[in-house]
C-alpha positions as CSV (number, residue, x, y, z in Angstrom):
1,M,0.0,0.0,0.0
2,S,2.6,2.5,-0.9
3,G,1.2,6.0,-1.5
4,L,-2.4,5.0,-1.0
5,L,-4.3,6.9,1.7
6,T,-6.9,5.2,3.9
7,D,-10.2,7.0,4.5
8,A,-9.1,8.0,7.9
9,E,-6.1,9.9,6.5
10,R,-8.0,11.7,3.7
11,C,-9.5,15.2,3.7
12,T,-13.2,15.0,4.4
13,A,-14.2,17.9,2.1
14,R,-16.6,17.1,-0.8
15,V,-15.4,18.3,-4.2
16,P,-17.0,18.0,-7.7
17,D,-15.9,15.1,-9.8
18,T,-14.2,15.6,-13.2
19,M,-17.5,16.0,-15.0
20,G,-18.8,18.5,-12.4
21,F,-22.2,16.7,-11.9
22,R,-21.4,14.7,-8.8
23,Y,-19.4,15.2,-5.7
24,K,-16.7,13.0,-4.2
25,R,-14.4,13.1,-1.3
26,C,-11.2,15.0,-1.7
27,S,-8.3,12.7,-2.4
28,R,-5.6,14.7,-0.6
29,R,-4.0,13.9,2.7
30,G,-5.7,15.6,5.7
31,V,-3.3,17.8,7.6
32,V,-5.6,20.0,9.8
33,K,-8.3,18.8,12.2
34,R,-11.2,21.2,12.6
35,D,-14.4,20.3,14.5
36,G,-13.4,16.7,14.5
37,Q,-13.0,16.6,10.7
38,L,-9.7,16.3,8.8
39,Y,-8.9,18.8,6.0
40,C,-6.1,19.3,3.5
41,K,-4.5,22.7,3.2
42,Q,-6.8,23.8,0.4
43,H,-10.1,22.8,2.0
44,D,-9.2,23.9,5.6
45,P,-12.2,26.2,6.5
46,E,-10.0,28.7,8.3
47,A,-7.6,29.0,5.4
48,A,-10.5,29.2,2.9
49,K,-11.9,32.2,4.9
50,A,-8.5,33.9,5.1
51,R,-7.6,33.5,1.3
52,P,-10.0,36.2,0.0
53,A,-8.9,38.7,2.6
54,A,-5.3,38.1,1.7
55,R,-6.1,38.4,-2.0
56,R,-7.9,41.7,-1.4
57,E,-4.9,43.1,0.6
58,K,-2.5,42.1,-2.2
59,W,-4.7,43.8,-4.8
60,A,-4.9,46.9,-2.6
61,R,-1.1,47.1,-2.4
62,Q,-0.8,46.6,-6.2
63,N,-3.5,49.3,-6.8
64,A,-1.7,51.7,-4.5
65,A,1.6,51.1,-6.3
66,N,0.0,51.6,-9.6
67,A,-1.7,54.8,-8.5
68,A,1.6,56.1,-7.2
69,R,3.3,55.2,-10.5
70,L,0.5,56.9,-12.5
71,E,0.8,60.1,-10.3
72,R,4.6,60.1,-10.8
73,D,4.1,59.7,-14.6
74,A,1.6,62.5,-14.7
75,A,3.9,64.7,-12.7
76,M,6.7,63.9,-15.1
77,T,4.6,64.7,-18.1
78,K,3.6,68.0,-16.5
79,A,7.2,68.8,-15.7
80,C,8.2,68.2,-19.3
81,E,5.6,70.5,-20.9
82,G,7.2,73.0,-23.1
83,V,10.6,71.3,-23.3
84,P,11.6,70.1,-26.8
85,T,11.9,66.3,-27.1
86,E,15.5,66.6,-28.2
87,Q,16.5,68.2,-24.8
88,L,14.8,65.5,-22.7
89,T,17.6,63.3,-21.2
90,P,17.4,61.1,-18.1
91,G,19.3,63.6,-16.0
92,L,17.0,66.4,-17.0
93,L,13.9,64.3,-16.3
94,R,15.3,63.5,-12.8
95,T,16.0,67.2,-12.1
96,L,12.5,68.2,-13.3
97,L,10.8,65.6,-11.2
98,A,12.9,66.5,-8.1
99,A,11.9,70.1,-8.6
100,L,8.2,69.2,-9.0
101,E,8.3,67.0,-5.8
102,A,10.0,69.9,-3.9
103,Q,7.1,72.1,-4.8
104,T,4.5,69.8,-3.2
């Protein structure tokens, strides 16, 4: 019996079968016991409740970073108004951005 799990070792969560019409017992090894039931890491009720909150926090951090980047890009565009394209160099852009940030 190498690699085969007994019913006592398996996760007790019910999952859809491959066709999606019926439900079967999860085939993974149970690692967490909650309310007398054994669950794998994916079907652990506490972890399942925590995942959406963690996902929302990650999205909030990404959205904040994107908003900051967009604000910086808008400030850079504003700082470069009236400057001919040929004169725009990385050093000049840094100088313009630093001057703009000093104003705010």
